[in-house]
N, C-alpha and C positions, 0 to 999 in steps of 0.2 A: 399772530399765532395761527396754527393750522387747526383743522377739525371744526369745531363749533357748529352744531346742527342748527339749521334754520330752513325756512321754506314755507309753503302754504298748506301744510298738513292740516286736515280738518279737525284732528283731535287736539291741536295745540292750545287753543283757548281753554278748552275743557281741562286740559292737563294742568295749566297754570292756575285755573280757578280752584282746583282741588289741592294745590300745592301746600297750602297751609294745613290741610289735613294730613298730608304726607309727612309733615315735619318729624324727623327723628327727634322727638321731644328732649331726649337726653342730651344729645350732642349739641343742640342749639344753645344750651345754657352756657353762660360764660361770666367771668368776673367783670365788675365795673372798674374802668380805669380811664385815665386821660388818653386822647388819641396818641397812638404810639408810632414811632418812626424807627426804621432800621439804622443802626449806627454806620458811619463810614467804615468799610472793611479794611481800609488801609491803617497801618499803625500810626499812633499819634507820637510823633517824635519831638513834640514841644517839651517833653520831659525826657531824661536819660537815666537808665535805658528806656527805649520806646515801650509804650503800652499798647496792647491790642494788636490786631492784624493776624493773630494766630492763637491757638490754645496755649495758655501760659504753662510753663513748667513749675511744678511745686518745688520750693526750696526745702532741703532736708531740715528736720527739726533742730539738729545740732548747729545748723548755720545761724540760728537765732542768737547764739553766744559769740558769733565771729564779729569782731569789730570792723573787718574789711568788707562785710556784706553791705549791699546798698540799703539805705534806710535805717530806721531804728527798731529795736525790739521793745514791745510793750507787753507786760505780763499781767494777766488777770488770774486771781486765785481766790479761794475760800480759806478760812482759817484751818480747815481740816484737809486741804488739798494734798499735802504731802503724805498724810496717813492714807488717803484714798489711793494715791498712786502706788504706795508700797503694797497695800492689800491687793490691788488689781494686778500688779506685776507678779506677785507671789501666786495668785490664782491662775494666771496664764502659764507660768512655769510648771505648776503642778498638774493642771487639768487640761491645758490647751484652750484654744479658742477658734471658733468658726466665724469668719466675717459675715457669711451669709448662711441661711439654713441648708442650702444645697451643697455647701462645701464641707470637706472634712476638717476636723479640728486639728490645729497645728499648735505644738507647744513652743514656748520661748525658752531658749537655752539660758542657763544660769549666767553666762557671760553677757548675753544680750539684756537680760533683766538687770544685771548690775549696771550696765551702761546707761540704760534708760532711767533707773533710779537716781543715779548720780547726776544725770542731766536735770531731772526734776528738782533735785535739791538745789542746784545752782539757780534754776529758774525761780524757785520759791524765794530765794534771797533777793531776787530782782523785782519781785511782785510789788506793784504800786496801785493796783486797781482791784476793786471788788465787784465791779460792774463791767460787762463787755461793752455796753453802749458808751460809757465814759471813756474807755480806751479808744473806741472808734472815733469819738468826737476829737480825741487828741492826736489821732493818727494823721499822717501825711503820705504823699507818694512813696511807694516802695517799702513802707513799714511792714513789720511782721508782728502780729498780735498772737501771742501764745496764751491759750486758755487752759489752765491746769484742771485736773479732775475735780468735779463738784457739780451741784445742782444750781442752775442760774435762773432765777425767776425774775430778775431785773425789777425790783420793787419801785424804783423811781419811774421807770418807763410805764409800768402798770398804772400808776396814779395819774398819768397825763390824760387829759380829757379827749374824748373822741368827738369829732365835729365841733371843735372848740370855737365858739363865736369870735374869740380874739384872732382866729386864723382866717376869717372870712375875707379879709382885705386882700389875701393872697390868691383867692379864687379869681378866675377870669369871668368876665361878663358875657362871654360867648356861649350860646347853646350849640354844642357840637353836634347835636342830633345823632349821637352814637352811644348813648347811655353813659356818657362821660362828661356831663355838664359841669363846667367850672373848674375841674381838676387841673392842676398844673404841677410842674417840677418845682416851681417857687414855693408852692404850698407845702410840698414835702420838705423842702430845705428849711423853711422857717418853723415848721411844725412836724419834726421828724418822727415823733412817737404818737401822733394822732392815730395812726392805723397800725404801726409796727412796733413790736417790742424792742427790736434792734434795727437801726436803719443805717446802711452804709451808703452815703451820698458821695459819689466819686468826683463830681464837678461842681463848681459854682454855677448858679443860674446866670444865664445871660441877662443883660440889661433890658428892662422894659418887659411888658406882658408878651406871652407867646402869641404867635400869629394864629389866625383861625386855621382849622385843620387843612392840610395841604393834600391835593389829590395825589401827588407823588410822595411816597413815603420813604424814599431813598435819602438818607441824611437827616439828622436832627436839626430843625431850623433854629432852636434857641439854646444851642450848645455853648456852655461856658468852659473855662480852662480846667484841667485836671488838678484836683487837690488830694484825692485819695485813690489814685489809679495804682495798679500793680500792688495791691494790698493782699496779704495772705493772713488768714485766720485759721488756726490749727489747735486741736486739742492735744495735750501732751501725755495723755494716758496710753496704755497699750491697746485699748479698744474704743470704738466710738461711744459706747454706752458709758464710759467713764466720765465724759464731759457732756452734760445735758442742759439744753435750754428748754424750759417748760413755760409756755405762755398760758397754760390752763391750770388744771388741778393737779398738783404734784402727787396727791394721794392715789391717783389713778395709775401711777407708775408708767410702765410701757404698754398698758392696755387702754381700752376705750371707756365710754363711747367716743365717737369722733368729736373733736372740738370741745371736750368736756371742760367746763369751767373757764374757758378762755377769756382773757382780759383784752386781747388784741386780735385783729384780723390776721396778722402776719407775724411769725416768729422772727425771721431775719429777712429783711429786704435789702437788695443790692441794686442800686439804681445809678446807671451811667458810670459804673466803676470798672473801666476797662482793665483787663489783666488780672481779674479777681481770682483768688484761690481759696477754697474752703476745704479743710481736711479733718477727718477723724473726730466728728462731733455728731450728736444726736439732737433732734428737734421734735418736740411733742405738743399736741393738743392745741394748735392754732385754730382760731375760728374759721379761717379760710385756708391759708397757705403756710406750710411750715417754713419753706424757703422760697423766695420770690426774687428772681433776677430779671431786671427790666432794662431795655435799651443799652445793653452792655456788649461791647466788642472784646471777646477774649475772656473766657472763664473756665475754670476747672473745679469740679466737685468730686472728691475722691475720698472713699472710706467714710461716707456719711450715711446717716439713717434718719428716716422721716416717719413718725408714728402718729396715726390718728388725728389728722387735720380734718377740718370740716369739709374742705374741698380738695386742694392739691397737696401732695407731699412736696414736690419740687415743681415750681412753676417758672419756666423760662420763657419770657415773652419779648418779641421783637429784639432778639439778641442774636449774636453771630459768633463764630469761632469758639464753640462751646463743647465741652466733654464732661459727661456725668458717668462715672464708673465706680465699680466695686461698692455698689450701694444696696441698701435694703429699704423698702418703702411699704408700709403696712397700715391698713385700717382707715384709708382716706375716703371721704364721702363722694369725691368725684374720681380723680385718678392719682395713681402713685407718682407719675412724672408727666409733665405736660409742656413740651416745647411748642407753644402756639405762636401765631402771627409771625412765623419764621421768614427770613429774607427770601426773596425770589432769586435764588441761586441755581435753580433747576432749569426746566425748559422755558421758563419765562425770563431768564436772566438777561440783564443788559450789561453785565460786567465783562463778558468774554466767554471763556470755557465754563461749562457747568461744573458745579462743585457741591458737595454736601457740607452744610454749614454747622450742624450740631450732631453729637453722637451720644447715645445711651448704650453703655457697654458693661457686660458682666455684672448685672444687678439682679436681685431677687425682688420681683414686684408681685406681691401676693396679698390676698385677703383685703382687697379694695373693691369699690364699685367697678373701676376700670383699672387695669394695670398701666396702660399707656394711653394717652389721648392727645390729640393735637388738632384744634381747629385752625385751618390754614397752616398746618405743620409741613411746610414746604422744604423739600430737599434735606430732611432729617435722616439719620442713619441709626437704626435700632438693631443691635446685633449681639449675639452670644449672651442673651439674657434668659433667665428662667421666669416665665410669666404664668402664674398658676393660682388657683383658688380665688379668682376674682369673679365678679358677675359676668363681665365681658373682659377678655384679655387685652385686646388692642383695638383702638378706634381712631381713625383720622377722617376728617370731614371738611366741608366747605360752606358751613353755615355762617352767614354774616352775623356778627354781634359787635357790640360797642368796642371801638378801638382796635378791631382785628384787621390789620392789613394783609395783603397777599392772596386775594381771591383770584382764581380758584386754587385750592390745594393741589400740589403736584410734586412729583419726583422723589417721594420718600422711598427708602429702602429698608425693608424688614427682612433680615437674613440671619441664618444660623441661630435662631432662637428655639427654645422649647416652650411651646404654647399648649398648655394642658390643664385638664381638670378645672376649667373655669365655670364652676357650677355653684358658686357661693350665693346663697340667697340672702342678699342684704335688704330685701323687701320684707322679710319676716319680722313680726312685731318685736321679737327679742333680740334682733341683730345688734351687735356692738358697733356696726358701721351703719350710719344713717345716710342712705342714698340721696344725693343731691340731684341726680339725673336718672332718667329711665332708660335702661339698656336691656337688650334681650338676654335673659338669664340663660347661661349654658353655651356661650359663644366664644370662639377663639379670637377671631380678627374680623373687623368690619371696616370697609372703605365706603364711606357714605358721601359720595360726591368728590372724587379725587381722579387726577389724570397722571398717567405715566409713572404710577407707583409700581414697585417691585416687591413681591412676596416670594422669596426664594430660599431653598435649602433649610427650611425650618422643619421641625418635628412637631406636628399638630395632632393631638390625640386626646381622647377622653373628654371632649367638650360635648355635652349631651344634646344640645340643640343643633349647632352648626359649627363647622371648623373655620371656614373663611367665607365672607359675604361681600358682595360688591353691588352697590346701587347708586343710581344717579340722583341728584337733587335738583329740581327745577330752578332756573335762575330767579324766578320771581320770589323764591324763598331764600335763596342762598347768597346772592351777590349784593354788594353795597349800593346804597341809593346813589343814582346818578351814573352808575356804570353803564356803558353803552350796550352791554349784552343783556341788561334788564329790559327787554322789550317783548312785545307780544309776538314777535317773529322768531324769537330764540327759545326753544324749549329748555335746553340744558347745555351749559358749558362743561358739565361733568357727566359721566365718567368715561374717559377714553383712554385707550393704549395702556391699560394695566396688564401686567404679566404675573402669572402664578406658575412657578416652574421649580422643579428639583425638590419639592417638599415630600416628606414622608408622612403619611396620613394614617391615623388609626392604629398606630403601632408604637409602643413605648420603647425607650432604649432597652436593649437586652432582648427584644423581639416580642414581648408579650402584646397581644392584641388588645387594644383599648380604643374601641370604636367612637368616632364622633357621630352624633345624631345624623347629620349630612356633612360630608366633607367640604363640598363647594356648592354655592349657589349664586346666581346672577339674576338681577331684576329684568334683564333683557329690555332695558329702557329703549323705546323706539328711536332709531337713528344713531344710537351709540355705536362706535366702531373701534376696532383695533384692540379689543380685550381678548386675551387668550390664556389658555390653561394647557401646559404641556410638560411632559417628562416628569410627572409627579408619580410617586410610588404609593399604591394603595395598601390596604390592610393585609392583603394576601401576598404582598411582596412583588406584584407585577405592576407594570406601567398603568397608572390610573387614567386611561384614556377610553373609557367605555363609551360606546356610541349606539347603544341599543335603544330600547323603548323609553322615551322621555317621561312616560307616566310613572316609571319606577324610581324617579329621582329621590323620593323621600325615604327610601330604604336605608337602614343603618349600613355603613361600610361601603355604600356605593359612591365612589369618589367623584367621577365626572359624568354628569347627566348628558344625554344626547344633544340637549340644546346648547351645551358649552363648546365653543369652537376651539379646536386644538391648534390649528395653524394660525399664525399671526399675520393675517391679511387685513390691513387697516380698512380697506374699502369693502371687503366682503363679509367680515365679521360684524354684521349689523344687527342690533337688537330689534326684534320684531314685535315685542310687546306680548302680553298674555292677559286676557280679560278675566281670568279665573281667580287670581290670588290677591286682588287689591283691597277688597272691602274690609277684611280683617285688619289690615294695617291702618286704614282710616279709623276703624273702631278704636284701635289701640292708641292712635294719635289723640283722640278725644278723651281717652280714659285717663284718670288720675294715676300718677306713678304708684305702682304697687297694686293696682286694681286686679284682683285675681281673675276677672272675667276676660282680661286681655291675656293672650298666650305669652307675651313676653315675660310677664311677671309671675309665671307659674313654673314649677320645676318639671321639666320634660321627662325626667326619669332616666336611668341608665339605659342606653340602647340595648335592645334585645330582652329587656326585663318586662315583667307584667305591668309594672308601673308605667313604663314607656308606652306600652300598647294601650292602657287605659287612657293615658294622656292624649295620644293621638285620636282615639275615639271621641274624646271630649271636644278636642279642637275641631274635628270634622263636623260634629253636631253644631258647634258655635258658628262655623263658617256657613253651614247651610242656613242657619237662622239669619245671619247677616245678609247673605245673598238673597234670601227670600224677601227682604225688606229694601234692598238696594235697587235703584234704578240703573242697571248696568248697561253701558253702551260699549261694545268691543273696542272701537277706535280710541276710546277715552281712557283705557286701562292699560297698565303695564305691571308685570310681575315685580313684586317687591317683597317676596317672602319665600319660605321653604316649607319645612316640616310643620304641619298643622295649619298652614295657610295663613299668609299675611298679605292683605290686599287693600288697595285704595282706588276708587274709581270716581270719575267726575259726577256720575249720576247718584252717588251714595246719598241716600235721603235721611240719614240720621241713625242713632243707635236704636236697635230693636228693644 
C-alpha cells in the first residue's frame, strides 16, 4: 500500500498517547459478533441456478404461482390477511401512496388493483403457514416465501430463551480477543432464535469446530453447502407497511421509542444465504437490528422499511454484491443503514480491478442518530438518497471493534445525495430515539479515518454545525491487534487521498440559501497527504474555493477555508497540524454521551441566528477554560474541530 506516514517526528509518541482521548466515542461502538469473513465473490454453482457472485434479481410476485419457476412457493398468512389486502388496495386506488416521504403519491389504477387482489386470493388459498420462521425452516434453495398482509410477532420465536444453557455446547472454547468470545455459526444453526426473531440460515455448518480467527478474512473457513440460497421473501400487499414484523411492542405502531418492548436483538437475520432477496416488508422495534445480513454474497433489499430499532435499521456485515434501494429507515439508535466490515474491493483489493461491492440507493434515511454509518465500510456506494433530520447524516470510520475486518476504511463513494437539516437532537431527555453513540449534532457527513473516499455531486445544506468533516484516527486507536501498522513509528494509516468535489453547499433545491454552520473542515493531521477540495459551489453560487484569511473559517457560508488545499497533489497537500483546537475534543471524548458541556451535544442554532451567535460565545468561553488548564505543546496537537473549537492535545491534563 502507498502513503502511510511514519518517521521520527517528535510529536508521534505524544499523539499516540492521547489517541484514546481522541476517540470518536460514537463511531467506535459496534455490535458483538463472531469473527466475520468475506464470502468468496464468485458464484456458487454447486446449485442450479448459481447463487451469489452478483446482486440477485427479484422475481415478480406473480411468478410465485408459476409451476415452471425454480423452487417452491410457501405462503404465510394471518386469518385476516385477505381482508387487509383488500382494504390496502382500495386505499391506494383512492388516495395513492408514497413509498418514501420525499416522493410524490402515486395512485394504483383499478386494473392494477384488481390484478393484485386476484393474486392475493390465489395466494390465500395456498397458505399453509402462520409463522414466517416456520416457513423459513421449511424452505430450500430457490424457494419463494410470500408473506401476506398482517402483523407478525412470531410468538414461538419470542418464547425461545436467550443465552440458552442448552446451547452452550455449540460455543467455541477460543477467546477470539475481538469482543466475540465463543460465538459461532454452529451456535446460530442449532439455536436460531436465541438472538433473532426470524433467522434465515443459508448453509449447513461445516463439520467440526470453526478454526481460530484467521488473519486473512478472504473466504469463510468453515463454509458448508447451500440449503437456503437464492431465497426470496416478499410481502404481497401494495405497500411495505401492509406486512409488518414486530419484535417489540406492537402497540407502539410505527413510532418509538427505539427498541421498545423488544423480545429479541434482531428482527430478521440472514446468515450465509447467498442470493437473498427481501421485498416489500416493514420491520419494527428490534432491540438491536431490524434486518441483519451477515457473510452473504449477493443480496437485494427493495421496498423495505425499518422503524425504531435500538441500533441499526439495516445492518449488512462482511457481505458482498449487495443492493439496498427504495427504502425508508426511521428512528434507529445508531444508524438507519450500516454496511460495515465490507470487503476490500477498493484500493486494497487483491482480486484485480477495483469495484464497489454494496450500494445504498434511493432511500429516505431520516430521524435517526445517524443516517448512514460504516465502520470499515470499504468500497461502498451511497447515491441518490435523501438523508435528513438525523443527528449526523453520514459517518464512515476506521475504528477497530470486535469482528470488524477491513482496516483501514477506504474507497467509499458518496454521490448525488441530498444531505440536509441533520439537526435532530436525540440527546434530549424526551427524544423518541435513544442514542447509542455520540456524534456531533448538526453535521452532514464525517469521514473519521478513511482513505480514497469520494464525496461528490451532493447537495449539502442546512446542517447547523458542519457540512462535511475529515479527520484522521491514530493507528494505536483504530487498527486491529497484531497489525503491522500498529507501531510507535506509525502515526496514522488514515486519512489520505480523500476528494470532495462538485458539491453544492448551503443552497437547497430551487435556490433557497440554507447555510451550513461551516461547509468544510479538515483536522490537518500532521503528515496526511492527498486530500483535496475542488470545484464545489458555495451558497452564493460561485466556486467555493476561497483562499483568504484562515481565521475566518468558522463563519457561516464560508465553504473552503484557506488551509484546505484545492489542488490534488499527494506530496504537497500535507497536514501541518494546529495546536489551537484539540483540547475541546479531548474534553468531549471524556464526556458522557449527551453531556451538555461538550459542544457536540448542544444545538448550535441556525447559522446567522441569535441562538447561533450565543452558542458560539459559549463554546469560545468553554475552549478558553479548557485551554487554561491544558498543558499544550504545539508539536503534540492537531486540529480536530471547527465551529466552537474541538481539540485534543497530548498535554491535556484533565477536565476543568
